[in-house]
C-alpha distance (Angstrom), angle and dihedral (degrees) to the residues before:
residue distance angle dihedral
M1 . . .
I2 3.66 . .
T3 3.76 93.5 .
T4 3.80 92.7 52.0
V5 3.87 92.9 52.4
L6 3.78 91.3 50.1
A7 3.85 90.9 52.1
S8 3.66 90.1 51.3
F9 3.78 94.8 52.1
A10 3.83 90.8 48.8
G11 3.74 91.6 51.7
A12 3.73 91.0 49.7
A13 3.80 90.6 52.0
K14 3.80 89.9 55.6
M15 3.78 92.3 54.8
S16 3.73 120.0 90.4
D17 3.79 124.7 -119.4
G18 3.87 92.2 -100.1
D19 3.77 93.1 50.6
M20 3.76 91.3 47.6
A21 3.81 90.6 49.3
S22 3.87 91.2 49.7
V23 3.77 94.0 48.3
M24 3.91 93.9 46.5
G25 3.83 92.7 49.4
F26 3.90 101.8 -115.2
S27 3.77 135.6 99.4
G28 3.77 101.3 -118.7
F29 3.81 149.1 -40.9
G30 3.79 98.2 -92.2
K31 3.89 129.3 -104.6
K32 3.67 111.6 8.7
A33 3.91 112.4 -117.0
R34 3.77 118.0 -116.7
T35 3.75 117.0 -104.6
F36 3.92 126.7 -147.4
D37 3.79 129.4 -149.4
L38 3.85 101.8 -143.5
D39 3.79 92.6 -172.8
A40 3.71 92.6 57.7
I41 3.73 93.7 47.1
F42 3.90 90.5 49.0
E43 3.85 89.2 51.2
Q44 3.86 93.8 48.7
T45 3.83 91.4 48.1
R46 3.72 91.3 49.7
R47 3.82 93.2 52.4
T48 3.82 92.9 49.0
A49 3.70 93.1 53.0
I50 3.88 90.9 49.5
E51 3.83 89.6 51.7
R52 3.71 92.3 48.5
S53 3.83 95.0 48.0
Q54 3.77 89.5 51.4
H55 3.76 92.5 50.9
V56 3.88 92.7 51.0
L57 3.77 91.6 44.9
G58 3.65 92.7 51.9
T59 3.82 92.2 52.7
F60 3.75 89.0 49.4
I61 3.71 92.3 51.2
N62 3.87 92.0 50.9
N63 3.81 90.4 50.2
H64 3.76 90.1 46.1
D65 3.78 91.3 52.7
L66 3.81 90.8 50.8
F67 3.81 90.4 49.7
L68 3.84 92.7 49.8
L69 3.76 89.5 47.4
C70 3.84 92.9 53.9
L71 3.81 91.2 44.7
T72 3.72 89.9 49.9
L73 3.90 92.4 53.1
S74 3.80 91.8 47.8
F75 3.78 93.6 51.0
S76 3.83 91.6 43.1
F77 3.86 89.6 53.0
L78 3.96 92.2 47.3
F79 3.84 89.8 46.2
R80 3.80 92.6 48.9
K81 3.80 92.1 50.9
Q82 3.79 89.9 49.0
E83 3.76 92.1 49.7
S84 3.81 92.1 47.0
N85 3.78 91.5 50.7
S86 3.89 93.8 47.6
S87 3.84 94.5 45.4
S88 3.78 116.7 89.0
D89 3.83 102.8 -168.3
S90 3.71 138.6 34.3
D91 3.72 95.5 -102.6
S92 3.74 94.0 61.6
D93 3.77 86.9 48.1
S94 3.70 92.8 55.5
D95 3.73 90.3 48.9
S96 3.79 94.1 49.7
D97 3.80 86.2 47.9
S98 3.81 93.8 55.9
E99 3.77 90.3 52.5
I100 3.83 94.9 54.9
I101 3.72 114.7 112.3
G102 3.81 112.8 -150.4
P103 3.87 138.8 26.0
P104 3.79 118.9 -25.3
V105 3.81 120.2 -103.3
P106 3.81 116.9 -98.9
R107 3.90 112.6 -90.3
Q108 3.74 97.0 -123.2
H109 3.86 91.7 58.9
T110 3.86 93.9 54.1
T111 3.79 90.1 67.6
Q112 3.78 96.5 53.0
E113 3.74 117.3 106.6
D114 3.91 138.1 -152.7
D115 3.79 92.6 -41.0
D116 3.79 91.5 65.9
D117 3.75 91.6 42.8
D118 3.74 89.1 66.6
L119 3.89 91.1 58.0
V120 3.78 118.5 105.8
G121 3.70 122.2 -152.0
P122 3.73 137.3 31.8
P123 3.88 120.3 -29.8
L124 3.74 122.4 -89.5
P125 3.84 114.8 -99.4
P126 3.75 116.3 -96.8
G127 3.83 115.6 -88.0
Y128 3.80 93.0 23.9
T129 3.87 109.9 141.2
G130 3.88 97.2 -178.2
S131 3.79 122.6 -173.0
N132 3.74 97.3 -133.0
A133 3.74 93.2 113.0
H134 3.83 93.8 43.3
S135 3.82 91.7 46.0
D136 3.75 90.7 52.1
D137 3.74 92.2 48.7
D138 3.76 89.4 51.3
D139 3.71 92.5 51.1
D140 3.76 91.3 48.1
D141 3.93 87.4 49.7
D142 3.75 91.8 52.7
Q143 3.75 90.9 47.5
E144 3.67 92.4 48.0
N145 3.91 96.9 42.9
P146 3.85 110.2 57.6
V147 3.71 91.0 -174.5
K148 3.78 91.5 77.3
K149 3.79 88.5 59.9
I150 3.90 92.1 62.3
P151 3.85 106.8 113.2
D152 3.84 98.3 -142.6
T153 3.91 103.6 124.8
H154 3.83 94.6 98.4
E155 3.77 134.1 27.9
I156 3.80 140.7 -178.4
T157 3.80 126.9 -157.6
L158 3.87 123.7 -137.7
Q159 3.87 114.4 -162.7
H160 3.76 105.0 -142.5
G161 3.88 96.3 167.7
T162 3.65 140.0 -70.9
K163 3.82 100.4 -74.4
T164 3.90 131.4 69.4
V165 3.67 119.4 -56.3
S166 3.81 96.7 -134.2
A167 3.82 100.6 171.1
L168 3.82 137.7 39.7
G169 3.78 129.3 -174.3
L170 3.75 133.0 177.6
D171 3.82 125.3 -176.9
P172 3.82 118.0 -120.3
S173 3.90 93.4 -103.6
G174 3.79 92.1 49.6
A175 3.76 95.4 -126.5
R176 3.81 99.1 116.4
L177 3.84 130.5 43.4
V178 3.88 124.2 -165.9
T179 3.70 127.8 -169.2
G180 3.74 134.0 -173.7
G181 3.78 132.9 -170.0
Y182 3.83 151.5 178.1
D183 3.86 86.9 -81.6
Y184 3.82 88.7 74.0
D185 3.92 89.7 -116.8
V186 3.68 129.7 130.7
R187 3.76 117.9 -161.3
F188 3.79 129.5 -166.7
W189 3.85 119.5 -151.5
D190 3.80 122.1 -169.8
F191 3.76 113.3 -157.6
A192 3.87 95.6 -161.4
G193 3.84 91.2 48.1
M194 3.83 98.6 43.9
D195 3.79 126.0 90.8
Q196 3.81 129.3 -165.1
A197 3.76 89.8 -67.3
L198 3.75 88.5 73.5
Q199 3.84 99.6 -150.5
A200 3.75 127.7 163.3
F201 3.87 115.2 -115.7
R202 3.78 94.5 -144.1
S203 3.84 137.4 17.8
L204 3.82 125.6 -173.4
Q205 3.81 144.8 159.0
P206 3.84 104.6 -132.4
C207 3.87 95.1 172.0
E208 3.92 98.1 36.5
C209 3.69 109.4 -142.3
H210 3.79 101.6 4.9
Q211 3.73 125.3 104.0
I212 3.66 116.6 -113.1
K213 3.77 113.2 -113.9
S214 3.84 106.7 175.5
L215 3.77 139.0 8.5
Q216 3.81 125.8 -172.2
Y217 3.79 138.6 159.2
S218 3.86 119.0 -136.9
I219 3.78 121.2 -112.0
T220 3.87 90.9 -92.3
G221 3.85 92.7 45.0
D222 3.78 94.9 -132.5
V223 3.89 99.3 111.8
L224 3.90 132.4 37.4
L225 3.87 126.0 -141.1
V226 3.72 112.1 -141.3
V227 3.79 116.2 -167.2
S228 3.84 115.1 -173.9
G229 3.73 140.3 168.0
N230 3.85 95.1 -82.1
A231 3.85 126.5 80.6
Q232 3.92 96.7 -102.0
A233 3.71 125.9 74.4
K234 3.76 120.0 -149.0
V235 3.78 134.1 -148.7
L236 3.86 118.9 -149.1
D237 3.74 129.7 -172.1
R238 3.91 120.7 -123.7
D239 3.75 91.0 -83.0
G240 3.74 96.5 49.1
F241 3.79 102.0 -102.7
N242 3.79 118.3 140.3
V243 3.81 115.6 -96.8
M244 3.79 102.9 166.7
E245 3.78 141.2 -9.0
C246 3.81 122.6 -157.6
V247 3.79 117.1 -119.0
K248 3.85 119.1 -111.3
G249 3.63 120.2 -120.8
D250 3.74 133.9 -130.1
Q251 3.65 111.1 -88.8
Y252 3.81 94.5 -161.4
I253 3.73 94.8 62.8
V254 3.77 111.5 97.7
D255 3.76 99.3 -155.7
M256 3.80 106.0 64.6
A257 3.83 92.0 -157.8
N258 3.88 90.8 66.6
T259 3.84 94.5 57.5
K260 3.77 123.4 82.6
G261 3.84 100.3 -127.7
H262 3.72 146.0 -3.2
T263 3.73 120.1 -53.7
A264 3.82 102.1 -165.6
M265 3.85 140.6 40.4
L266 3.77 117.4 -46.6
N267 3.94 120.3 -125.2
C268 3.60 106.9 -176.4
G269 3.84 147.1 -8.5
C270 3.86 141.1 -175.3
W271 3.75 140.0 175.1
H272 3.85 128.2 -109.9
P273 3.81 109.3 -94.8
K274 3.92 92.0 -139.8
I275 3.76 106.4 24.1
K276 3.77 115.5 62.5
E277 3.78 96.9 -161.2
E278 3.75 98.1 53.5
F279 3.79 131.0 81.7
M280 3.82 136.7 163.3
T281 3.92 132.6 -139.2
C282 3.77 131.6 -173.8
S283 3.74 125.5 -154.7
N284 3.89 146.6 -177.2
D285 3.78 89.3 -101.6
G286 3.92 85.3 81.4
T287 3.85 98.6 -108.4
V288 3.70 139.5 110.3
R289 3.87 112.5 -148.1
T290 3.79 133.7 -167.0
W291 3.82 117.9 -151.4
D292 3.77 135.8 -165.4
L293 3.88 115.7 -137.9
N294 3.82 90.5 -139.3
S295 3.79 95.9 55.2
E296 3.86 114.4 49.7
K297 3.85 97.7 165.1
K298 3.68 94.1 76.1
H299 3.78 145.1 16.4
K300 3.72 122.5 -106.3
S301 3.77 101.4 -133.9
V302 3.74 137.5 -15.0
F303 4.02 129.6 -136.1
K304 3.75 117.2 -165.8
P305 3.73 117.3 -161.4
R306 3.76 116.7 -147.6
S307 3.76 134.8 -166.6
F308 3.80 125.3 -127.5
Q309 3.82 90.3 -86.9
G310 3.74 90.8 50.6
K311 3.80 94.9 -106.5
K312 3.79 127.3 138.4
V313 3.85 118.5 -86.6
I314 3.71 128.5 -169.9
P315 3.82 117.7 -119.6
T316 3.71 114.6 -138.2
C317 3.81 100.7 -176.2
C318 3.81 137.5 15.3
T319 3.80 138.2 -173.2
Y320 3.70 145.4 170.3
S321 3.78 125.2 -118.6
R322 3.96 115.9 -114.5
D323 3.79 92.0 -98.7
G324 3.82 93.5 41.2
K325 3.79 95.2 -123.0
L326 3.71 96.3 111.9
I327 3.87 133.6 53.1
A328 3.84 119.0 -157.3
A329 3.74 127.8 -165.7
G330 3.80 131.8 -174.2
C331 3.80 113.8 -149.3
Q332 3.71 137.2 -159.6
D333 3.72 95.6 -111.4
G334 3.91 89.3 63.1
T335 3.68 99.5 -101.7
I336 3.76 130.5 127.4
Q337 3.81 115.6 -146.6
I338 3.75 125.6 -170.5
W339 3.89 125.8 -168.5
D340 3.72 134.9 -169.5
R341 3.83 103.5 -109.3
N342 3.82 90.4 -127.9
L343 3.79 97.2 44.7
S344 3.83 111.8 58.1
V345 3.82 99.6 171.3
H346 3.83 108.4 70.3
T347 3.82 127.7 28.4
K348 3.76 119.7 -112.0
F349 3.95 94.1 -154.6
H350 3.77 124.1 17.6
C351 3.78 125.8 178.9
R352 3.89 111.2 -175.4
Q353 3.80 97.7 -174.3
A354 3.88 100.3 42.9
H355 3.83 94.1 124.4
T356 3.75 138.1 -2.1
P357 3.86 112.1 -66.8
G358 3.63 113.7 -106.2
S359 3.79 95.6 27.4
E360 3.70 119.5 111.2
T361 3.84 114.7 -118.9
S362 3.79 102.0 -137.4
C363 3.77 104.7 -166.9
L364 3.71 143.4 8.8
S365 3.87 121.8 -166.1
F366 3.87 133.2 179.0
S367 3.69 121.2 -142.4
Y368 3.82 118.8 -117.1
D369 3.82 92.2 -104.8
G370 3.68 90.5 51.0
M371 3.74 98.0 -127.7
T372 3.86 101.4 100.1
L373 3.69 129.8 59.7
A374 3.82 119.0 -162.5
S375 3.80 118.8 -158.7
R376 3.92 127.8 -166.5
G377 3.71 111.1 -152.4
G378 3.80 132.4 -157.7
D379 3.86 86.0 -132.9
D380 3.85 87.9 76.6
T381 3.75 93.8 -101.4
L382 3.80 138.2 122.1
K383 3.80 120.3 -156.6
T384 3.66 138.9 177.7
W385 3.83 123.9 -148.6
D386 3.79 132.8 -162.9
I387 3.90 110.1 -133.8
R388 3.82 90.6 -147.5
N389 3.82 91.7 56.6
F390 3.77 106.6 27.1
R391 3.87 100.0 164.7
K392 3.77 98.0 89.8
P393 3.86 134.9 19.1
V394 3.73 120.1 -100.2
N395 3.79 94.1 -145.4
V396 3.81 135.0 5.1
A397 3.82 128.7 -162.2
T398 3.78 117.0 -168.9
G399 3.86 135.1 -173.0
L400 3.90 93.2 58.2
T401 3.76 102.7 135.2
N402 3.84 113.8 -143.0
Y403 3.70 122.4 -174.8
F404 3.92 97.8 162.3
S405 3.74 130.9 74.3
M406 3.78 92.0 -138.4
T407 3.93 103.8 47.7
D408 3.85 107.4 147.3
C409 3.69 137.9 -134.7
C410 3.80 126.4 -173.1
F411 3.80 141.3 169.0
S412 3.79 124.7 -115.6
P413 3.84 116.8 -109.1
D414 3.78 92.8 -102.8
D415 3.86 91.4 49.0
K416 3.77 92.9 -124.1
L417 3.82 100.5 107.4
L418 3.84 136.1 46.0
V419 3.79 120.9 -151.4
T420 3.67 132.5 -163.9
G421 3.89 139.3 155.9
T422 3.68 132.6 -118.0
S423 3.88 130.6 -139.1
V424 3.81 128.2 -130.7
K425 3.81 132.9 -176.7
K426 3.77 119.4 -114.9
D427 3.76 114.6 -66.6
E428 3.78 91.2 -4.6
G429 3.79 102.4 111.3
N430 3.82 137.6 -60.6
G431 3.71 130.1 -56.5
K432 3.82 113.8 -118.2
L433 3.77 140.1 -152.9
V434 3.76 104.8 -139.0
F435 3.85 123.4 -158.6
F436 3.79 122.0 -157.0
D437 3.76 128.1 -171.6
R438 3.75 108.8 -118.0
A439 3.84 98.1 -143.0
S440 3.88 99.1 43.5
F441 3.94 97.7 19.2
Q442 3.70 89.7 -140.1
R443 3.84 118.2 152.0
V444 3.73 98.1 -108.9
Y445 3.81 103.3 168.7
E446 3.80 141.9 -1.4
I447 3.75 136.6 -169.1
E448 3.76 124.0 -150.3
V449 3.79 102.4 -137.5
T450 3.81 107.1 179.0
N451 3.84 144.1 -45.9
A452 3.67 89.9 -78.8
S453 3.98 140.0 67.7
V454 3.76 118.5 -72.9
V455 3.79 107.0 -134.1
R456 3.82 109.8 162.8
C457 3.74 126.7 38.5
L458 3.80 128.6 177.0
W459 3.84 130.3 177.6
H460 3.70 111.2 -165.1
P461 3.85 113.1 -150.1
K462 3.89 98.2 -155.5
L463 3.95 93.7 47.3
N464 3.70 96.1 32.6
Q465 3.86 88.2 -140.4
I466 3.70 131.3 130.1
M467 3.88 122.8 -136.4
V468 3.72 120.9 -159.9
G469 3.78 130.9 -166.9
T470 3.74 119.5 -159.8
S471 3.77 138.3 -168.9
N472 3.87 96.7 -110.7
G473 3.76 94.4 62.3
L474 3.73 103.7 -93.2
A475 3.71 131.0 126.3
K476 3.82 113.4 -158.1
V477 3.80 125.7 -163.8
Y478 3.88 116.1 -159.2
Y479 3.93 117.6 -161.7
D480 3.75 143.9 158.8
P481 3.85 119.0 -132.0
V482 3.84 90.1 -139.1
K483 3.79 105.7 32.0
S484 3.91 96.9 36.0
H485 3.74 124.9 74.5
R486 3.90 129.2 -147.6
G487 3.68 112.3 -45.5
A488 4.02 109.1 92.0
K489 3.68 88.8 7.2
L490 3.84 91.5 71.8
C491 3.77 98.4 57.2
V492 3.92 100.2 39.0
V493 3.77 91.6 63.8
K494 3.78 93.8 53.4
S495 3.83 116.5 91.8
Q496 3.84 117.0 -128.5
R497 3.57 114.5 -97.5
K498 3.93 116.2 -114.1
E499 3.76 111.4 -119.5
K500 3.72 109.5 -119.8
Q501 3.81 121.8 -138.7
A502 3.73 109.8 -113.5
E503 3.84 104.3 -116.7
T504 3.95 106.6 -179.7
L505 3.85 122.9 177.2
T506 3.78 113.0 -115.5
Q507 3.71 90.9 -138.1
D508 3.75 138.1 5.3
Y509 3.77 112.6 -87.7
I510 3.82 118.4 -155.0
I511 3.77 116.9 -157.0
T512 3.92 112.2 -140.2
P513 3.87 107.5 170.2
H514 3.83 94.1 175.0
A515 3.85 97.4 45.4
L516 3.76 121.5 117.9
P517 3.71 117.2 -96.4
M518 3.69 93.9 -111.8
F519 3.78 90.2 56.5
R520 3.68 99.2 39.2
E521 3.90 118.3 107.7
A522 3.64 122.3 -133.8
R523 3.82 110.7 -100.7
Q524 3.85 115.3 -115.6
R525 3.66 109.1 -120.8
S526 3.75 100.2 -164.4
T527 3.77 135.3 -8.6
R528 3.87 90.4 -139.6
K529 3.73 92.6 65.0
Q530 3.75 90.5 47.6
L531 3.84 90.6 50.9
E532 3.81 89.9 52.3
K533 3.83 89.5 52.1
D534 3.84 92.8 47.6
R535 3.90 86.8 49.5
L536 3.80 89.5 61.3
D537 3.78 95.6 48.6
P538 3.80 107.4 91.2
K539 3.82 94.1 -149.2
K540 3.69 97.1 49.4
S541 3.87 94.6 40.9
H542 3.79 92.3 47.3
K543 3.77 111.9 131.7
P544 3.74 113.6 -131.4
E545 3.83 113.2 -114.5
P546 3.73 117.3 -112.1
P547 3.81 119.6 -117.3
V548 3.83 115.8 -83.7
S549 3.65 116.6 -109.6
G550 3.87 120.4 -160.7
P551 3.77 126.6 13.5
G552 3.71 94.4 -26.8
R553 3.90 132.3 -104.3
G554 3.88 140.6 -151.7
G555 3.83 93.0 33.2
R556 3.85 92.5 -55.9
V557 3.76 118.3 119.5
A558 3.91 119.7 -145.0
A559 3.83 122.1 -129.0
H560 3.70 114.4 -17.1
G561 3.79 133.5 177.1
G562 3.78 131.6 -131.0
T563 3.80 98.6 -96.1
L564 3.78 126.1 112.4
S565 3.74 95.6 -112.6
S566 3.78 90.2 54.7
F567 3.73 90.8 50.9
I568 3.86 91.7 50.4
V569 3.79 90.2 49.3
K570 3.75 92.0 49.6
N571 3.75 93.6 51.2
I572 3.85 104.2 41.6
A573 3.63 128.3 69.8
L574 3.71 110.6 -97.1
D575 3.85 122.4 -140.7
K576 3.79 110.4 -125.3
T577 3.80 96.7 -168.6
D578 3.68 120.2 138.7
D579 3.94 110.8 -110.4
S580 3.74 96.6 173.6
N581 3.91 92.1 125.3
P582 3.88 106.8 49.6
R583 3.89 95.8 -171.7
E584 3.81 92.4 56.1
A585 3.87 89.6 45.2
I586 3.80 89.5 56.5
L587 3.88 98.2 41.1
R588 3.77 89.8 49.6
H589 3.80 89.3 79.4
A590 3.87 95.4 37.6
K591 3.90 97.1 94.5
D592 3.71 92.7 45.6
A593 3.81 89.5 51.4
S594 3.71 96.2 50.5
E595 3.79 96.1 45.5
N596 3.79 96.1 43.1
P597 3.77 110.8 21.5
Y598 3.78 112.3 -172.8
W599 3.85 113.9 155.6
V600 3.74 116.1 23.3
A601 3.86 108.0 16.0
P602 3.82 100.0 53.8
A603 3.88 90.4 53.9
Y604 3.78 92.6 57.4
T605 3.89 101.6 36.2
Q606 3.92 90.4 109.3
T607 3.68 102.1 36.8
Q608 3.81 105.0 32.8
P609 3.76 111.9 95.5
E610 3.65 121.2 -137.3
P611 3.78 112.1 -97.2
V612 3.96 116.4 -108.1
F613 3.69 115.7 -159.9
A614 3.76 124.0 -159.7
E615 3.71 119.3 -110.0
E616 3.71 124.2 -128.6
S617 3.84 111.8 -105.5
E618 3.77 129.3 -156.8
E619 3.75 92.0 -112.1
D620 3.74 91.4 62.9
E621 3.75 90.9 53.1
E622 3.73 90.9 48.1
A623 3.80 90.4 49.6
D624 3.70 90.5 50.7
K625 3.77 88.9 53.2
E626 3.87 94.0 54.6
P627 3.75 120.6 102.7
E628 3.76 118.9 -97.2
W629 3.84 95.6 -109.2
K630 3.77 89.3 58.5
K631 3.76 98.3 49.4
R632 3.68 119.1 101.2
K633 3.68 116.6 -100.3
I634 3.64 115.6 -132.5
């Protein structure tokens, strides 16, 4: 049975589709399936791959030929230069030229000398007149000429007040400027927060009625040292709040080293350049004291300047060296005395004829390399000193008028220039900012600031901007848009804010959209109309009465205290009659008292005796006629 079935299947397999359809009784099996010739597909794929490989290989060969061509030209150029350098005559040059493979070198480059031999790379194209040499020369000129680095193309003016700006301070980052003056005010200026209106964001009087002598931020910029005309220096934070106040010394102690603080007016002060908690002050009591920010009850150390005879002299300015190891002070007798910070007894350097005796040395400033000290004297001179040879000045500049005891001098950030200001009398010229070359000490540049004296000057190394304080209450900032950074450039680009008219609601208005009509408030259309109505109301537009000065008038009493008597005096009517003559004031009521006695006389009518007056006798008349020497002495 199984054999018969298998044989039938085998026979059916040998039959074609047509035969199978005729046997089974239907026309066909439906749509004929698609057949594929695998050999043809493989052959077509192989041909396509060969064609693509040939195309890629051809592109690679072309690029490779171009690369080989460039490489050949470069090697030929280098080979030709080597042959031309090694050859000594024209014949050998011609032989080497004949062996060169590739295009000839441009004609203009065959005449160049050793400068071109140092060049590395392919030659410059013909006709190229580059500015490499010129730009290098300009850079060298800028480096050799420090005058071109002075940022004076633009300036802004900050109005401190009307009196002399005697102190300037700028924090190390250059974000905040502080000014102080003879008007006792200290103003804070924030460059990032200001606009073109250039208004200070805070003004205060930290020392009441004392002129500000010096202002300086610490090396971290978080606190500010304020030195004024009193005997106590103050330390404020960045926002002007008090952090520390130095203690005042005992003025009845002869030895100033035995008292805890200064006993006379301060002249100058500065922070230590390395230690953020230490600062220094000098005073008219003849001492220079160092202080610690964490201990305000007593000074840290005392330095006592002495004259040639060993007498006390007054230091007018003081400063630290750049490394903080030296302390320098300029004195009224014209000397400059320098101590080691750790040895306060004897001076390390002492120049006795630095400036004219009796003139106040207004400023001492160390250079950034620490080798040079600049001194600005009250004798109209500016001198530089070498610390290693402190006996005589290295350079001297004269004719620099100085009327102030705090006229500044400072070095440029690159240590090549020295800057100071000049003083002028009122309406007799313009104050100038004078620049000297440190090496030759020639007056290389000057800036006419204003028609007043230039007192303070500060050249910030990070901003590359110059701050100037003048005697007419102005603080100017000089900058260059290209050479300077931040600082004044931040505020000049901000447009001035428009002042908005203060429109305030006369009463609070509560919006209740779903309230019933009887509880709904009328909506206010505009505050301007309401303000106009309030102006017509006499009660709302009543001007407050100013305070009364003097004894009082119109039923109003002037200043009064909180006692009961002052309250009674304020609330009762005061009699303003004139009681300048007390006898007339008493006799004014005598007639009324005699005619209509009411208080005293009725009570004593029965017991009061009648007055009996003594009668004048002849003896009294004769005694009056006697001479003075006979009269009885009482």
